[in-house]
C-alpha positions in Angstrom: 9.7 23.1 70.5 10.1 26.7 71.7 13.3 28.7 71.8 14.4 31.8 73.6 15.6 33.3 70.3 16.4 32.3 66.7 20.1 32.6 67.5 19.8 30.1 70.5 17.9 27.7 68.2 20.6 27.9 65.6 23.4 27.4 68.1 21.6 24.4 69.6 21.2 22.8 66.2 25.0 23.2 65.6 25.9 21.8 69.0 23.6 18.7 68.6 25.4 17.6 65.4 23.9 16.7 62.1 23.4 20.3 61.2 25.8 21.9 58.7 27.4 25.3 59.6 26.8 27.8 56.9 28.2 31.4 56.8 25.1 32.7 54.9 22.8 31.1 57.4 24.7 32.6 60.3 24.4 36.1 58.8 20.7 35.6 58.3 20.3 34.4 61.9 22.0 37.6 63.1 19.4 39.7 61.3 16.5 37.6 62.6 18.0 37.9 66.1 18.2 41.7 65.8 14.5 41.7 64.7 13.6 39.4 67.6 15.4 41.6 70.1 13.7 44.8 68.8 10.3 43.3 68.9 10.7 42.4 72.6 12.3 45.7 73.6 9.7 47.9 72.0 12.3 49.7 69.8 12.2 50.4 66.1 11.7 47.2 64.2 13.0 46.2 60.7 11.5 43.1 59.2 13.6 40.5 57.4 13.4 39.2 53.8 15.3 36.0 53.3 16.0 35.0 49.7 18.1 32.5 48.0 18.1 29.2 46.0 16.1 26.2 47.2 17.3 24.2 50.1 19.4 26.9 51.9 17.4 26.6 55.2 15.3 29.8 54.8 12.1 28.2 56.0 13.9 26.5 58.9 15.4 29.8 60.0 12.1 31.6 59.8 10.3 28.9 61.7 12.8 29.0 64.5 12.3 32.8 64.6 8.5 32.4 64.7 8.7 29.7 67.5 10.7 32.0 69.6 8.3 35.0 69.5 6.5 36.2 72.6 4.3 38.7 70.7 1.1 37.9 68.7 2.2 36.4 65.4 1.0 34.3 62.4 3.0 32.0 60.2 1.5 31.1 56.8 2.5 29.9 53.4 2.2 33.0 51.1 -0.6 31.6 48.9 -2.6 30.7 52.0 -2.3 34.3 53.1 -3.5 35.6 49.7 -6.4 33.2 49.8 -7.4 34.7 53.1 -7.0 38.3 51.7 -9.3 37.6 48.8 -11.9 35.9 51.0 -11.7 38.7 53.6 -12.0 41.5 50.9 -15.2 39.7 49.6 -16.6 39.7 53.1 -15.8 43.4 53.5 -17.7 44.4 50.3 -19.5 47.7 50.9 -16.9 48.8 53.6 -15.3 52.1 52.7 -11.7 51.4 51.7 -11.8 47.6 52.4 -8.1 47.2 51.9 -7.3 49.7 54.7 -9.9 47.9 56.9 -8.2 44.6 56.3 -4.7 46.1 57.1 -6.1 47.6 60.3 -7.6 44.3 61.2 -4.3 42.6 60.8 -2.6 45.3 62.9 -5.0 44.6 65.7 -4.5 40.8 65.6 -0.8 40.3 65.1 2.5 42.1 65.6 4.4 39.8 63.2 3.5 38.1 60.0 5.8 35.3 58.8 5.4 34.4 55.1 7.0 31.3 53.5 7.6 31.2 49.8 6.7 34.7 48.8 6.3 34.4 45.0 3.9 36.5 42.9 2.6 35.3 39.5 -1.0 36.3 39.6 -1.9 39.8 38.4 -4.7 40.1 40.9 -2.3 39.4 43.8 0.2 41.8 42.3 -2.3 44.7 42.1 -3.5 44.1 45.7 0.0 43.9 47.2 1.2 47.2 45.9 -1.0 49.0 48.5 -1.7 46.3 51.0 2.0 45.9 52.1 2.3 49.6 52.6 -0.9 49.8 54.7 0.3 46.8 56.8 3.6 48.5 57.6 1.7 51.7 58.5 -0.4 49.6 60.9 2.8 48.4 62.6 2.8 44.9 61.3 6.4 43.5 61.0 7.0 41.2 58.1 9.5 38.3 58.0 9.4 36.3 54.7 11.3 33.8 52.6 11.6 33.8 48.8 13.6 32.3 46.1 13.9 35.7 44.5 15.2 39.1 45.6 12.5 41.8 45.8 13.5 43.4 42.5 12.9 40.1 40.6 9.4 39.5 42.0 6.7 39.4 39.3 9.6 40.4 36.9 7.7 39.4 33.7 4.3 40.1 34.9 1.7 42.1 33.0 1.1 45.6 34.4 4.2 45.1 36.6 4.2 48.9 37.4 1.2 48.2 39.7 3.5 45.9 41.8 6.4 48.3 42.1 5.0 50.0 45.3 5.1 46.6 46.9 8.8 46.2 46.1 9.5 49.7 47.4 7.7 48.9 50.6 9.6 45.7 51.1 13.0 47.4 50.6 12.0 50.3 52.9 10.7 48.2 55.8 12.7 45.0 55.6 16.3 44.0 55.6 17.0 42.0 52.4 19.3 39.1 53.2 20.9 36.8 50.6 20.9 33.2 52.0 23.0 31.3 49.6 25.7 29.2 51.2 26.3 27.3 48.0 24.7 24.0 49.0 21.2 22.5 49.0 20.8 21.2 52.6 17.9 19.1 51.6 20.3 16.8 49.8 22.4 15.9 52.9 22.5 12.1 53.3 19.6 10.6 55.3 17.6 7.4 55.4 16.0 6.8 52.0 12.3 6.4 51.9 11.4 6.1 48.2 8.1 7.8 47.1 8.9 8.2 43.4 8.9 5.4 40.8 9.3 5.3 37.1 6.5 3.4 35.5 7.5 0.1 33.8 5.7 -1.1 30.6 3.4 -4.1 31.2 4.1 -4.0 34.9 1.7 -3.4 37.7 1.8 0.1 39.2 4.4 0.6 42.0 1.7 2.6 43.8 -0.4 -0.5 44.3 1.9 -1.8 47.1 2.2 1.7 48.7 -1.6 2.1 48.7 -2.1 -1.3 50.2 0.3 -0.5 53.0 -1.4 2.8 53.8 -4.9 1.3 53.5 -4.3 -1.7 55.7 -7.4 -2.5 57.7 -9.5 0.2 56.2 -12.4 0.3 53.9 -11.5 1.2 50.3 -13.6 3.0 47.8 -13.5 4.1 44.1 -16.1 6.9 44.6 -14.9 10.3 43.2 -13.7 13.0 45.5 -15.6 16.4 45.3 -13.2 19.4 45.0 -14.8 22.8 44.5 -18.1 21.1 43.6 -16.4 19.2 40.9 -16.2 15.3 41.1 -12.6 14.2 40.6 -12.1 10.5 39.7 -9.9 8.3 41.9 -8.1 5.1 41.4 -8.8 4.1 45.0 -9.2 5.9 48.3 -9.5 5.2 51.9 -9.4 7.3 55.1 -5.6 7.4 55.1 -4.9 8.1 51.4 -6.2 9.0 48.0 -4.8 7.6 44.8 -5.4 9.8 41.8 -4.3 10.1 38.2 -2.3 13.1 37.0 -4.7 14.0 34.2 -7.7 14.0 36.6 -6.0 16.2 39.2 -3.6 18.5 37.2 -5.1 18.7 33.8 -8.5 19.9 35.1 -9.5 23.5 36.1 -8.5 23.0 39.8 -6.7 25.6 41.9 -4.5 25.9 45.0 -7.7 26.0 47.1 -8.7 22.6 45.9 -5.3 21.1 46.8 -5.6 22.7 50.3 -9.0 20.9 50.7 -7.4 17.7 49.4 -4.6 17.9 52.0 -7.2 18.7 54.7 -9.0 15.5 54.0 -6.2 12.9 53.3 -3.0 12.3 55.3 -1.3 10.9 52.2 -1.7 11.3 48.4 -0.6 9.1 45.5 -0.4 10.3 41.9 0.1 8.0 39.0 0.5 8.4 35.2 2.6 11.6 35.6 3.9 12.3 32.1 7.2 13.9 31.0 6.3 17.5 31.8 9.0 19.1 29.6 8.1 20.8 26.4 9.4 23.3 24.0 8.1 26.7 24.4 5.7 28.0 21.8 5.3 31.5 20.6 2.4 33.3 22.3 0.8 36.6 21.2 -2.4 38.3 22.3 -4.1 41.0 20.3 -4.8 44.4 21.9 -7.6 46.3 20.4 -11.3 47.2 20.6 -14.1 47.2 18.1 -17.8 48.2 18.1 -20.5 48.3 15.6 -19.1 51.4 13.9 -15.4 51.0 13.6 -12.6 48.8 14.7 -9.6 50.3 16.5 -6.4 48.3 16.3 -3.8 48.8 19.0 -1.4 46.1 17.8 -0.2 43.0 19.6 1.8 42.5 22.7 4.1 39.6 23.3 3.5 37.2 26.2 5.8 34.6 27.6 5.7 31.5 25.4 4.1 28.5 27.3 4.7 24.9 26.5 1.9 22.4 26.0 2.2 21.2 29.7 2.7 24.5 31.6 -0.9 24.9 32.8 -0.8 21.4 34.4 2.7 22.0 35.7 1.5 25.1 37.5 -1.1 22.9 39.3 1.5 20.2 40.0 3.8 22.9 41.6 0.9 24.1 43.7 0.1 20.5 44.8 3.7 19.7 45.7 4.0 23.0 47.7 0.8 22.2 49.6 1.9 18.7 50.4 5.4 19.9 51.5 4.1 22.7 53.6 1.5 20.4 55.3 3.9 17.4 55.6 1.5 15.3 53.6 3.6 12.5 51.9 3.2 12.5 48.1 3.8 9.2 46.3 4.4 9.5 42.5 4.7 7.2 39.6 6.0 9.0 36.4 7.1 8.3 32.9 10.7 9.5 33.5 13.1 9.8 36.4 12.7 12.6 38.8 15.6 14.7 37.5 14.1 14.5 34.0 10.6 15.4 34.9 10.8 19.1 33.8 13.9 20.1 32.0 12.5 22.6 29.5 9.7 25.1 29.7 8.7 28.6 31.0 8.3 27.4 34.6 11.9 26.2 35.0 12.6 28.7 37.8 9.7 27.8 40.2 10.1 24.1 39.3 13.6 24.1 40.8 12.0 24.5 44.2 9.5 21.7 43.3 12.3 19.3 42.3 14.2 20.0 45.6 11.1 19.4 47.6 10.3 16.2 45.8 13.9 15.0 46.4 13.6 15.8 50.1 10.3 13.8 50.2 12.4 10.7 49.3 13.9 10.8 52.8 12.6 9.2 56.0 12.7 12.6 57.8 9.8 13.9 55.7 
């Protein structure tokens, strides 16, 4: 549905009922409306950076803004955008200043970029963004984004963070930073329950069996592996409508967000069984800095890295999988060793997992 403005969309949602009024949201809508008006009146335009805890309606607000635009625009999950950036830079190999060429290309294609879930954890992304954002703004691209963190906390513990500081400066210079925290997670409002999460019971058949049978009704079923990134991934069962996989085969293997994108491209629903308790005590982590050659060894000492728990590599992949399913509206059915609120209670990834937990909870509602 298209709207005349983000403010009109917000007012209509309030008038129709079933939508909770929220002072922080109302403030965010005012800034989005101001950006919308400036874009369509050819005046100076300031982008908008919406940040706050999970479930505050940031994505909903940004989507209403995007739907109301009458200028060329693009709406993407942030990691999809970075995938495109890396692919495009590879294609521009040999071009003088490929990053500038990419920013110029964006400026010719769109007036507005809308990013959902701006979150930086990869050093390669951090190093690119420092200059890319500044170049995009210079090309006249207006940025509207959502994030769980204020700009100053982005990539806070990242290695070589100083390379990312220009990106933070560009965001704060060209965007209005708006705190969207009305104190409640709107995803938890009552709705019609549609369970998609079960705790495995010893000596009992998997609860996913019935769910798969329902999804696969009338279709051919196979146990042939799925190929992701030229790697065969075993399945429990699969059909045209759904793929049933084990956690170890999907999240404990060297797969990446691109593989989960491909998985959601191919299957309208996913089932994941044998999900373990992902919590784990953090262990100390150190990495040596130093060089040596055939003549002498030069020791530069050690630097401390964040301590990771035994599960955190697989948790990163699980977070990426849930994000992709949520963003693409692909139902994700899970069977785990522990209840949902006990799935990850301790570990280095506690902050990003809060968003994952909120999204999994929303997936238990019929509206998803």
